[in-house]
All heavy atoms as an XYZ file, in Angstrom:
868
protein
N     366.522    187.272    -24.824
C     366.788    186.455    -23.672
C     367.735    187.173    -22.710
O     368.006    188.361    -22.830
N     368.255    186.427    -21.756
C     369.153    186.992    -20.739
C     370.415    187.637    -21.324
O     370.872    188.636    -20.831
C     369.497    185.806    -19.878
C     368.452    184.788    -20.110
C     367.963    185.014    -21.515
N     370.953    187.039    -22.396
C     372.166    187.593    -23.024
C     371.898    188.981    -23.581
O     372.694    189.899    -23.379
N     370.806    189.127    -24.296
C     370.448    190.402    -24.885
C     370.161    191.435    -23.774
O     370.574    192.596    -23.878
C     369.256    190.267    -25.797
C     368.885    191.571    -26.455
C     367.833    191.411    -27.534
N     367.519    192.691    -28.149
C     366.271    193.124    -28.353
N     365.257    192.368    -28.052
N     366.092    194.299    -28.915
N     369.464    190.991    -22.748
C     369.165    191.896    -21.640
C     370.429    192.388    -20.968
O     370.605    193.591    -20.676
C     368.281    191.207    -20.596
N     371.402    191.503    -20.820
C     372.665    191.852    -20.194
C     373.416    192.873    -21.075
O     373.973    193.853    -20.587
C     373.518    190.606    -19.986
O     374.761    190.934    -19.450
N     373.399    192.602    -22.366
C     374.095    193.512    -23.302
C     373.466    194.883    -23.286
O     374.155    195.921    -23.257
C     374.019    192.922    -24.713
C     374.769    193.746    -25.757
C     374.534    193.262    -27.168
C     375.290    191.994    -27.423
N     375.207    191.571    -28.844
N     372.119    194.961    -23.251
C     371.451    196.257    -23.221
C     371.727    197.006    -21.903
O     371.898    198.211    -21.925
C     369.960    196.057    -23.412
C     369.517    195.720    -24.826
C     368.045    195.273    -24.840
C     369.716    196.903    -25.753
N     371.782    196.278    -20.816
C     372.058    196.935    -19.513
C     373.464    197.517    -19.535
O     373.692    198.612    -19.024
C     371.876    195.934    -18.351
C     370.439    195.614    -18.072
S     369.468    197.016    -17.510
C     370.024    197.144    -15.826
N     374.423    196.811    -20.112
C     375.793    197.335    -20.176
C     375.801    198.557    -21.109
O     376.451    199.579    -20.795
C     376.745    196.284    -20.720
C     377.152    195.269    -19.666
C     378.389    194.438    -20.108
N     378.208    193.790    -21.381
C     377.616    192.604    -21.592
N     377.141    191.923    -20.565
N     377.523    192.102    -22.815
N     375.088    198.502    -22.227
C     375.076    199.613    -23.185
C     374.503    200.876    -22.569
O     374.956    201.976    -22.859
C     374.231    199.196    -24.408
C     374.079    200.269    -25.439
C     373.277    199.777    -26.621
C     373.059    200.898    -27.653
N     372.238    200.432    -28.755
N     373.516    200.723    -21.695
C     372.861    201.895    -21.093
C     373.242    202.107    -19.623
O     372.460    202.596    -18.840
C     371.353    201.743    -21.263
C     370.886    201.892    -22.663
C     370.578    200.762    -23.419
C     370.809    203.149    -23.286
C     370.174    200.876    -24.739
C     370.428    203.257    -24.583
C     370.110    202.138    -25.338
N     374.482    201.729    -19.300
C     375.054    201.979    -17.953
C     374.167    201.470    -16.828
O     373.958    202.156    -15.818
C     375.322    203.460    -17.770
C     376.367    203.944    -18.727
O     377.371    203.278    -18.957
N     376.158    205.135    -19.295
N     373.585    200.295    -17.017
C     372.760    199.624    -16.021
C     371.527    200.440    -15.615
O     371.047    200.361    -14.490
C     373.606    199.272    -14.784
C     374.721    198.305    -15.088
C     375.463    197.909    -13.866
C     376.604    196.956    -14.263
N     377.404    196.558    -13.131
N     370.985    201.215    -16.538
C     369.800    202.010    -16.310
C     368.613    201.383    -17.045
O     368.463    201.529    -18.237
C     369.997    203.441    -16.774
C     368.814    204.312    -16.432
O     367.681    203.884    -16.439
N     369.089    205.561    -16.120
N     367.772    200.630    -16.301
C     366.699    199.915    -16.970
C     365.688    200.839    -17.650
O     365.047    200.466    -18.645
C     366.023    199.108    -15.854
C     366.408    199.800    -14.598
C     367.771    200.408    -14.853
N     365.504    202.049    -17.163
C     364.576    203.006    -17.767
C     365.043    203.392    -19.167
O     364.252    203.516    -20.084
C     364.379    204.237    -16.864
C     363.839    203.869    -15.526
C     364.681    203.837    -14.407
C     362.518    203.517    -15.379
C     364.202    203.453    -13.166
C     362.020    203.152    -14.128
C     362.854    203.118    -13.022
O     362.369    202.747    -11.810
N     366.364    203.568    -19.318
C     366.908    203.873    -20.650
C     366.783    202.695    -21.601
O     366.570    202.865    -22.784
C     368.360    204.316    -20.529
C     368.499    205.686    -19.910
O     367.526    206.449    -19.837
N     369.668    206.023    -19.457
N     366.918    201.477    -21.052
C     366.739    200.278    -21.894
C     365.292    200.229    -22.408
O     365.066    200.021    -23.615
C     367.073    198.991    -21.111
C     366.679    197.756    -21.901
C     368.557    198.925    -20.719
N     364.345    200.458    -21.516
C     362.915    200.419    -21.944
C     362.627    201.473    -23.014
O     362.006    201.200    -24.015
C     362.003    200.566    -20.717
C     362.146    199.386    -19.760
C     360.534    200.751    -21.134
C     361.512    199.607    -18.399
N     363.125    202.701    -22.745
C     362.920    203.774    -23.741
C     363.549    203.439    -25.084
O     362.963    203.676    -26.131
C     363.494    205.086    -23.201
C     362.656    205.699    -22.090
C     363.311    206.944    -21.551
C     362.499    207.396    -20.350
N     363.171    208.450    -19.610
N     364.737    202.834    -25.070
C     365.390    202.481    -26.303
C     364.602    201.398    -27.050
O     364.435    201.480    -28.288
C     366.808    201.962    -26.023
O     367.416    201.452    -27.170
N     364.139    200.385    -26.344
C     363.330    199.333    -26.982
C     362.085    199.885    -27.591
O     361.686    199.497    -28.687
C     363.014    198.253    -25.957
C     364.181    197.379    -25.495
C     363.722    196.467    -24.354
C     364.729    196.548    -26.652
N     361.456    200.836    -26.904
C     360.224    201.434    -27.434
C     360.545    202.267    -28.689
O     359.844    202.236    -29.681
C     359.553    202.299    -26.363
C     358.870    201.489    -25.290
C     358.439    202.317    -24.109
C     357.347    203.271    -24.416
N     356.841    203.986    -23.216
N     361.614    203.097    -28.596
C     362.001    204.006    -29.664
C     362.417    203.240    -30.905
O     362.010    203.574    -32.016
C     363.108    204.903    -29.178
C     363.535    205.999    -30.105
C     364.550    206.979    -29.564
N     365.707    206.308    -28.944
C     365.989    206.273    -27.634
N     365.194    206.903    -26.770
N     367.050    205.650    -27.176
N     363.225    202.206    -30.733
C     363.750    201.430    -31.873
C     362.764    200.411    -32.420
O     362.970    199.886    -33.496
C     365.057    200.766    -31.485
C     366.165    201.763    -31.174
C     367.415    201.111    -30.631
O     367.515    199.859    -30.641
O     368.301    201.834    -30.168
N     361.753    200.090    -31.635
C     360.755    199.132    -32.058
C     361.305    197.719    -32.141
O     360.742    196.853    -32.767
N     362.439    197.473    -31.443
C     363.058    196.117    -31.490
C     362.496    195.162    -30.427
O     362.754    193.991    -30.460
C     364.579    196.252    -31.329
C     365.265    196.893    -32.491
C     366.745    196.890    -32.328
C     367.415    197.530    -33.529
N     368.852    197.541    -33.409
N     361.773    195.713    -29.504
C     361.183    194.875    -28.474
C     359.737    195.173    -28.366
O     359.270    196.319    -28.590
N     358.938    194.232    -28.009
C     357.522    194.411    -27.826
C     357.306    194.868    -26.392
O     357.183    194.055    -25.482
C     356.750    193.101    -28.106
C     355.263    193.295    -28.020
O     354.765    194.423    -28.006
N     354.555    192.183    -27.949
N     357.257    196.187    -26.173
C     357.043    196.728    -24.825
C     355.563    197.015    -24.654
O     355.016    197.893    -25.328
C     357.883    198.048    -24.638
C     357.655    198.598    -23.266
C     359.345    197.788    -24.917
N     354.901    196.267    -23.820
C     353.446    196.429    -23.635
C     353.086    197.832    -23.117
O     353.879    198.488    -22.384
C     353.080    195.375    -22.563
C     354.203    194.439    -22.549
C     355.421    195.204    -22.955
N     351.922    198.303    -23.440
C     351.421    199.569    -22.990
C     351.382    199.586    -21.450
O     350.927    198.626    -20.855
C     350.010    199.800    -23.545
C     349.408    201.171    -23.328
C     350.224    202.235    -24.073
C     347.958    201.184    -23.831
N     351.935    200.629    -20.861
C     351.935    200.713    -19.396
C     353.083    200.005    -18.713
O     353.219    200.106    -17.493
N     353.917    199.306    -19.490
C     355.005    198.536    -18.870
C     355.988    199.444    -18.130
O     356.426    199.107    -17.056
C     355.757    197.733    -19.955
C     356.915    196.935    -19.379
C     356.693    195.740    -18.733
C     358.208    197.456    -19.414
C     357.731    195.005    -18.179
C     359.262    196.730    -18.846
C     359.024    195.536    -18.223
O     360.041    194.833    -17.665
N     356.362    200.564    -18.747
C     357.339    201.459    -18.108
C     356.837    201.952    -16.760
O     357.571    201.954    -15.773
C     357.643    202.638    -19.054
C     358.825    203.471    -18.565
C     359.253    204.492    -19.610
O     358.626    204.595    -20.713
O     360.227    205.213    -19.338
N     355.578    202.341    -16.702
C     354.997    202.813    -15.433
C     354.916    201.678    -14.430
O     355.198    201.873    -13.229
C     353.604    203.439    -15.659
C     352.961    203.929    -14.402
C     353.738    204.983    -13.654
O     354.497    205.724    -14.276
O     353.566    205.060    -12.421
N     354.542    200.482    -14.848
C     354.495    199.332    -13.929
C     355.876    199.005    -13.409
O     356.042    198.683    -12.246
C     353.901    198.096    -14.649
C     352.418    198.247    -14.933
O     351.767    199.129    -14.322
O     351.881    197.460    -15.725
N     356.870    199.071    -14.286
C     358.249    198.808    -13.868
C     358.681    199.860    -12.832
O     359.301    199.517    -11.823
C     359.185    198.841    -15.073
C     360.611    198.511    -14.697
C     361.030    197.185    -14.701
C     361.501    199.504    -14.358
C     362.334    196.867    -14.324
C     362.813    199.199    -13.990
C     363.231    197.893    -13.984
N     358.386    201.107    -13.095
C     358.756    202.189    -12.156
C     358.122    201.939    -10.777
O     358.719    202.092     -9.752
C     358.366    203.541    -12.706
C     358.821    204.710    -11.849
C     358.540    206.046    -12.504
N     359.085    206.161    -13.864
C     360.348    206.398    -14.135
N     361.224    206.565    -13.169
N     360.737    206.509    -15.396
N     356.837    201.566    -10.802
C     356.107    201.331     -9.509
C     356.750    200.157     -8.778
O     356.952    200.225     -7.565
C     354.643    201.078     -9.784
C     353.808    201.042     -8.539
C     352.317    200.928     -8.713
N     351.795    200.614    -10.015
C     351.346    201.499    -10.905
N     351.351    202.773    -10.614
N     350.883    201.124    -12.080
N     357.104    199.101     -9.499
C     357.756    197.941     -8.860
C     359.147    198.319     -8.293
O     359.471    197.920     -7.166
C     357.887    196.782     -9.861
N     359.875    199.082     -9.036
C     361.202    199.560     -8.613
C     361.069    200.406     -7.343
O     361.809    200.205     -6.360
C     361.846    200.361     -9.726
C     363.317    200.598     -9.541
O     364.019    199.769     -8.890
O     363.815    201.660    -10.025
N     360.138    201.345     -7.338
C     359.925    202.194     -6.162
C     359.453    201.378     -4.942
O     359.836    201.651     -3.834
C     358.934    203.304     -6.491
C     359.466    204.317     -7.453
C     358.439    205.274     -8.010
O     357.203    205.058     -7.778
O     358.825    206.234     -8.680
N     358.620    200.396     -5.204
C     358.118    199.536     -4.113
C     359.289    198.842     -3.440
O     359.353    198.777     -2.193
C     357.105    198.500     -4.674
O     355.985    199.190     -5.175
C     356.663    197.542     -3.578
N     360.209    198.318     -4.232
C     361.387    197.659     -3.640
C     362.303    198.639     -2.930
O     362.728    198.442     -1.819
C     362.159    196.947     -4.748
C     363.440    196.330     -4.248
C     363.416    195.140     -3.524
C     364.660    196.952     -4.480
C     364.577    194.590     -3.034
C     365.823    196.407     -3.986
C     365.789    195.232     -3.280
N     362.597    199.758     -3.578
C     363.551    200.736     -3.025
C     363.090    201.414     -1.756
O     363.863    201.659     -0.865
C     363.879    201.820     -4.060
C     364.702    201.372     -5.262
C     364.778    202.476     -6.288
C     366.085    200.947     -4.830
N     361.787    201.727     -1.677
C     361.269    202.562     -0.598
C     360.343    201.846      0.353
O     359.540    202.494      1.066
C     360.646    203.852     -1.173
C     361.559    204.515     -2.172
C     361.172    204.678     -3.496
C     362.819    204.960     -1.788
C     362.042    205.285     -4.402
C     363.677    205.536     -2.694
C     363.283    205.691     -3.999
O     364.127    206.270     -4.898
N     360.386    200.516      0.400
C     359.508    199.776      1.290
C     359.760    200.125      2.746
O     360.847    200.555      3.083
C     359.697    198.276      1.029
C     361.103    197.805      1.402
C     361.324    196.368      0.994
O     360.693    195.499      1.552
N     362.201    196.142      0.034
N     358.749    199.903      3.567
C     358.883    200.114      4.994
C     359.496    198.885      5.613
O     359.066    197.744      5.324
C     357.494    200.369      5.639
C     356.921    201.748      5.345
C     355.477    201.809      5.840
C     357.749    202.851      5.982
N     360.508    199.059      6.456
C     361.174    197.953      7.155
C     361.278    198.334      8.641
O     361.177    199.473      9.037
C     362.571    197.675      6.563
C     362.468    197.191      5.116
C     363.457    198.888      6.659
N     361.509    197.332      9.439
C     361.693    197.553     10.870
C     363.184    197.651     11.177
O     363.949    196.745     10.869
C     361.079    196.406     11.675
C     361.156    196.569     13.155
C     360.308    197.473     13.803
C     362.074    195.893     13.923
C     360.369    197.651     15.178
C     362.160    196.039     15.280
C     361.283    196.935     15.922
N     363.587    198.756     11.804
C     364.966    198.953     12.216
C     365.139    198.511     13.651
O     364.606    199.153     14.579
C     365.328    200.446     12.089
C     366.784    200.735     12.424
O     367.495    199.844     12.974
O     367.242    201.839     12.158
N     365.823    197.385     13.868
C     365.950    196.860     15.264
C     366.720    197.808     16.175
O     366.576    197.747     17.392
C     366.660    195.525     15.076
C     367.321    195.618     13.750
C     366.541    196.561     12.909
N     367.590    198.662     15.613
C     368.373    199.568     16.486
C     367.485    200.657     17.060
O     367.621    201.001     18.243
C     369.497    200.225     15.685
C     370.549    199.189     15.240
C     371.496    199.777     14.242
N     370.690    200.076     13.064
C     371.140    200.598     11.947
N     372.389    200.918     11.810
N     370.308    200.822     10.919
N     366.577    201.216     16.262
C     365.721    202.282     16.745
C     364.341    201.782     17.192
O     363.595    202.537     17.784
C     365.499    203.342     15.649
O     364.808    202.750     14.536
C     366.799    203.969     15.172
N     364.048    200.484     16.858
C     362.767    199.855     17.205
C     361.615    200.603     16.509
O     360.532    200.756     17.081
C     362.550    199.829     18.704
C     363.596    199.046     19.479
C     363.406    197.545     19.303
O     362.362    197.019     19.726
N     364.364    196.882     18.685
N     361.871    201.109     15.289
C     360.852    201.836     14.542
C     360.833    201.401     13.081
O     361.804    200.845     12.580
C     361.123    203.336     14.590
C     361.006    203.921     15.971
C     361.277    205.432     15.923
C     361.171    205.987     17.338
N     361.502    207.409     17.356
N     359.724    201.710     12.406
C     359.613    201.492     10.959
C     360.311    202.641     10.254
O     360.165    203.804     10.649
C     358.143    201.509     10.526
C     357.501    200.151     10.502
C     356.056    200.261      9.985
O     355.366    201.232     10.238
N     355.619    199.252      9.270
N     361.098    202.278      9.251
C     361.760    203.294      8.432
C     361.690    202.827      6.990
O     361.416    201.655      6.723
C     363.266    203.451      8.856
C     363.384    203.998     10.290
C     364.030    202.159      8.717
N     361.927    203.722      6.078
C     362.026    203.337      4.670
C     363.420    202.718      4.426
O     364.393    203.145      4.991
C     361.817    204.545      3.774
C     360.447    205.166      3.943
C     359.817    205.481      2.617
N     358.490    206.023      2.822
C     357.374    205.303      2.708
N     357.432    204.074      2.363
N     356.201    205.864      2.910
N     363.440    201.693      3.582
C     364.706    201.045      3.259
C     365.673    202.049      2.686
O     366.875    202.020      2.996
C     364.427    199.919      2.278
C     365.623    199.034      1.911
C     366.206    198.364      3.113
C     365.200    197.991      0.867
N     365.212    202.964      1.835
C     366.010    204.029      1.283
C     365.168    205.302      1.381
O     363.936    205.249      1.339
C     366.331    203.773     -0.171
C     367.209    202.585     -0.358
O     368.404    202.588     -0.038
N     366.635    201.490     -0.861
N     365.805    206.441      1.484
C     365.088    207.714      1.535
C     364.611    208.104      0.154
O     365.399    208.177     -0.789
C     366.030    208.821      2.111
O     366.510    208.423      3.367
C     365.264    210.110      2.222
N     363.286    208.275      0.020
C     362.761    208.682     -1.305
C     363.281    210.085     -1.682
O     363.430    210.931     -0.810
C     361.249    208.702     -1.111
C     360.974    208.027      0.181
C     362.210    208.118      0.995
N     363.486    210.302     -2.954
C     363.886    211.635     -3.402
C     362.733    212.637     -3.156
O     361.577    212.227     -3.185
C     364.180    211.498     -4.891
C     363.454    210.244     -5.305
C     363.355    209.389     -4.098
N     363.035    213.897     -2.907
C     361.993    214.876     -2.583
C     360.915    215.023     -3.669
O     359.775    215.294     -3.348
C     362.761    216.185     -2.391
C     364.182    215.893     -2.474
C     364.370    214.482     -2.895
N     361.300    214.777     -4.903
C     360.330    214.944     -5.995
C     359.352    213.780     -6.124
O     358.375    213.848     -6.870
C     361.014    215.188     -7.349
C     361.827    214.024     -7.858
C     363.247    213.968     -7.349
O     363.638    214.736     -6.451
O     363.990    213.086     -7.842
N     359.576    212.677     -5.356
C     358.704    211.498     -5.506
C     357.422    211.729     -4.708
O     357.447    212.085     -3.526
C     359.415    210.267     -4.955
C     358.603    208.942     -4.998
C     358.366    208.537     -6.429
C     359.332    207.861     -4.258
N     356.282    211.543     -5.369
C     354.974    211.630     -4.741
C     354.790    210.410     -3.833
O     354.653    209.287     -4.333
C     353.928    211.691     -5.835
C     352.506    211.766     -5.271
O     352.334    211.899     -4.049
O     351.561    211.636     -6.090
N     354.794    210.633     -2.518
C     354.699    209.507     -1.571
C     353.398    208.738     -1.669
O     353.329    207.598     -1.228
C     354.946    210.017     -0.133
C     356.370    210.522      0.136
C     356.483    210.999      1.581
C     357.415    209.474     -0.158
N     352.352    209.331     -2.239
C     351.111    208.592     -2.387
C     351.264    207.464     -3.395
O     350.496    206.516     -3.431
C     349.986    209.526     -2.840
O     350.212    209.999     -4.166
N     352.341    207.525     -4.230
C     352.619    206.417     -5.186
C     353.146    205.161     -4.456
O     353.212    204.106     -5.015
C     353.691    206.842     -6.188
C     353.269    207.917     -7.162
C     354.402    208.376     -8.029
N     355.165    207.292     -8.611
C     354.911    206.727     -9.778
N     353.882    207.099    -10.466
N     355.705    205.744    -10.225
N     353.517    205.348     -3.178
C     354.139    204.236     -2.444
C     353.100    203.496     -1.604
O     353.435    202.962     -0.551
C     355.265    204.790     -1.555
C     356.386    205.510     -2.293
C     357.396    206.012     -1.299
C     357.037    204.617     -3.305
N     351.885    203.425     -2.051
C     350.825    202.775     -1.288
C     351.057    201.290     -1.082
O     350.541    200.699     -0.119
C     349.457    202.992     -1.965
C     349.412    202.409     -3.365
C     348.185    202.823     -4.140
O     347.724    203.938     -3.930
O     347.721    202.025     -4.976
N     351.848    200.662     -1.933
C     352.013    199.208     -1.804
C     353.292    198.831     -1.085
O     353.682    197.660     -1.103
C     352.010    198.562     -3.231
O     353.076    199.124     -3.977
N     353.949    199.767     -0.435
C     355.214    199.450      0.232
C     355.049    199.145      1.714
O     356.037    198.962      2.424
C     356.254    200.595      0.072
C     356.534    200.840     -1.373
C     355.795    201.863      0.754
N     353.859    199.054      2.182
C     353.621    198.750      3.587
C     352.884    199.887      4.258
O     352.845    201.002      3.725
N     352.316    199.622      5.380
C     351.560    200.618      6.088
C     352.237    200.957      7.435
O     352.832    200.054      8.052
C     350.082    200.199      6.363
C     350.068    198.877      7.101
C     349.319    200.106      5.061
C     348.677    198.478      7.641
N     352.168    202.186      7.816
C     352.693    202.578      9.133
C     351.767    201.969     10.187
O     350.578    201.975     10.058
C     352.716    204.111      9.285
C     353.711    204.806      8.402
C     355.120    204.727      8.971
O     355.354    204.222     10.070
N     356.077    205.241      8.231
N     352.370    201.450     11.221
C     351.567    200.922     12.340
C     352.155    201.432     13.641
O     353.228    202.029     13.692
C     351.527    199.411     12.294
O     352.835    198.861     12.302
N     351.435    201.172     14.740
C     351.900    201.631     16.051
C     353.218    201.000     16.406
O     353.519    199.891     15.988
C     350.841    201.323     17.108
O     350.786    199.920     17.342
N     353.998    201.688     17.223
C     355.279    201.120     17.634
C     355.181    199.746     18.301
O     355.991    198.874     18.009
C     355.842    202.160     18.634
C     355.226    203.445     18.202
C     353.842    203.034     17.716
N     354.176    199.543     19.128
C     354.044    198.232     19.785
C     353.709    197.140     18.757
O     354.208    196.007     18.856
C     352.983    198.284     20.897
O     351.724    198.561     20.335
N     352.923    197.467     17.753
C     352.577    196.488     16.706
C     353.816    196.218     15.861
O     354.054    195.090     15.465
C     351.419    197.025     15.835
C     350.852    195.939     14.935
C     349.587    196.398     14.256
C     348.464    196.334     15.231
N     347.127    196.574     14.623
N     354.611    197.251     15.574
C     355.848    197.084     14.780
C     356.782    196.099     15.471
O     357.321    195.181     14.845
C     356.553    198.407     14.594
C     355.788    199.400     13.754
C     356.409    200.785     13.830
O     357.559    200.950     14.159
N     355.615    201.793     13.487
N     356.971    196.301     16.770
C     357.877    195.410     17.539
C     357.289    193.978     17.585
O     358.023    193.014     17.385
C     358.098    195.961     18.966
C     358.828    194.950     19.824
C     358.856    197.280     18.890
N     356.001    193.867     17.803
C     355.382    192.553     17.843
C     355.492    191.798     16.527
O     355.766    190.593     16.495
N     355.303    192.477     15.438
C     355.457    191.868     14.142
C     356.921    191.455     13.890
O     357.196    190.361     13.398
C     355.015    192.849     13.003
C     353.499    193.036     12.900
C     353.173    194.272     12.088
C     352.845    191.814     12.266
N     357.849    192.346     14.218
C     359.259    192.041     14.012
C     359.714    190.849     14.831
O     360.565    190.083     14.367
C     360.124    193.288     14.324
N     359.200    190.718     16.011
C     359.612    189.598     16.896
C     358.848    188.293     16.587
O     359.165    187.268     17.141
C     359.393    189.951     18.367
C     360.322    191.036     18.844
C     360.088    191.331     20.292
N     361.020    192.333     20.760
C     360.885    193.032     21.876
N     359.858    192.781     22.676
N     361.794    193.909     22.222
N     357.859    188.380     15.724
C     357.077    187.162     15.371
C     355.998    186.904     16.410
O     355.414    185.811     16.440
N     355.659    187.899     17.228
C     354.615    187.714     18.242
C     353.198    187.976     17.685
O     352.204    187.605     18.282
C     354.842    188.647     19.404
C     356.046    188.286     20.233
O     356.472    187.142     20.193
N     356.612    189.235     20.919
N     353.134    188.673     16.532
C     351.835    188.998     15.934
C     351.802    188.382     14.542
O     352.714    188.512     13.762
C     351.660    190.522     15.828
C     351.636    191.161     17.218
C     350.380    190.866     15.085
C     351.577    192.681     17.251
N     350.671    187.715     14.251
C     350.450    187.153     12.931
C     350.261    188.279     11.940
O     349.352    189.053     12.121
C     349.227    186.248     12.962
C     348.936    185.589     11.627
O     349.076    186.179     10.578
N     348.536    184.348     11.701
N     351.104    188.406     10.887
C     351.009    189.550      9.980
C     349.746    189.534      9.109
O     349.364    190.559      8.580
C     352.271    189.416      9.109
C     352.646    187.990      9.197
C     352.213    187.523     10.545
N     349.110    188.397      8.980
C     347.881    188.310      8.170
C     346.639    188.649      8.945
O     345.736    189.364      8.498
C     347.762    186.930      7.539
C     348.921    186.524      6.614
C     348.729    185.100      6.106
C     349.076    187.489      5.452
N     346.565    188.126     10.182
C     345.354    188.309     10.990
C     345.503    189.389     12.080
O     344.550    189.822     12.656
C     344.962    187.001     11.692
O     346.021    186.683     12.645
C     344.757    185.864     10.689
N     346.781    189.767     12.350
C     347.138    190.712     13.393
C     346.790    190.236     14.787
O     346.688    190.987     15.737
C     346.506    192.115     13.167
C     347.026    192.805     11.957
S     348.794    193.084     12.122
C     349.245    193.526     10.489
N     346.580    188.900     14.902
C     346.324    188.314     16.226
C     347.645    188.095     16.940
O     348.644    187.704     16.373
C     345.604    186.966     16.060
C     344.194    187.091     15.561
C     343.541    185.714     15.386
O     343.812    184.816     16.227
O     342.799    185.543     14.407
N     347.611    188.291     18.267
C     348.783    188.041     19.100
C     348.964    186.533     19.225
O     348.051    185.812     19.619
C     348.668    188.694     20.498
C     348.601    190.232     20.317
C     349.824    188.306     21.383
C     348.322    191.005     21.559
N     350.182    186.042     18.907
C     350.451    184.634     18.957
C     351.400    184.244     20.066
O     351.465    183.123     20.517
C     351.123    184.171     17.614
C     350.290    184.453     16.385
S     351.037    183.864     14.845
C     352.717    184.426     14.955
N     352.230    185.223     20.549
C     353.266    184.930     21.538
C     353.622    186.257     22.246
O     353.184    187.313     21.822
C     354.486    184.325     20.832
C     355.394    183.553     21.798
O     355.154    183.604     23.020
O     356.342    182.919     21.318
N     354.446    186.129     23.240
C     354.906    187.309     23.978
C     356.443    187.300     24.082
O     357.010    187.822     25.075
C     354.304    187.383     25.395
O     354.617    186.184     26.061
C     352.792    187.576     25.324
N     357.107    186.695     23.141
C     358.594    186.606     23.125
C     359.229    188.001     23.266
O     358.825    188.971     22.623
C     359.098    185.940     21.854
C     360.571    186.068     21.714
C     361.443    185.284     22.467
C     361.142    186.984     20.825
C     362.822    185.407     22.340
C     362.496    187.108     20.686
C     363.356    186.320     21.476
O     364.707    186.450     21.370
N     360.233    188.084     24.130
C     361.019    189.294     24.234
C     362.484    188.832     24.436
O     362.744    187.992     25.301
C     360.605    190.095     25.439
O     361.471    191.220     25.626
N     363.394    189.393     23.654
C     364.794    188.947     23.790
C     365.415    189.309     25.133
O     366.413    188.706     25.545
C     365.530    189.702     22.654
C     364.651    190.831     22.283
C     363.230    190.395     22.643
N     364.781    190.201     25.872
C     365.314    190.569     27.177
C     364.921    189.597     28.275
O     365.376    189.691     29.397
C     364.906    191.995     27.554
O     363.508    192.084     27.596
N     363.973    188.676     27.973
C     363.513    187.731     29.020
C     364.542    186.636     29.209
O     365.173    186.150     28.344
C     362.192    187.085     28.580
C     361.039    188.015     28.737
C     359.772    187.266     28.398
C     358.549    188.154     28.452
N     357.356    187.474     28.068
């Protein structure tokens, strides 16, 4: 449960990858096949997702991926789009599901 998870995270200096490896090695936890890779993909998706930076008015990664990371693994973190589409989505002028223009709001108006 949560108590055991907390204890393991403290034991392994808050490194979830070491916790998973330990559970697999010691056989104390039922770690499903492929779980470690799925966890890594979820972690990378969160860390390196594309976000809109209102200061630069551009899409950027939330964090800079390390050079050794294969960027093709980040297919689920968002797609690059044109600058005008990025601004429209960020302002709520474009429906993110249909990409239809819904409004023309501009904070400078």
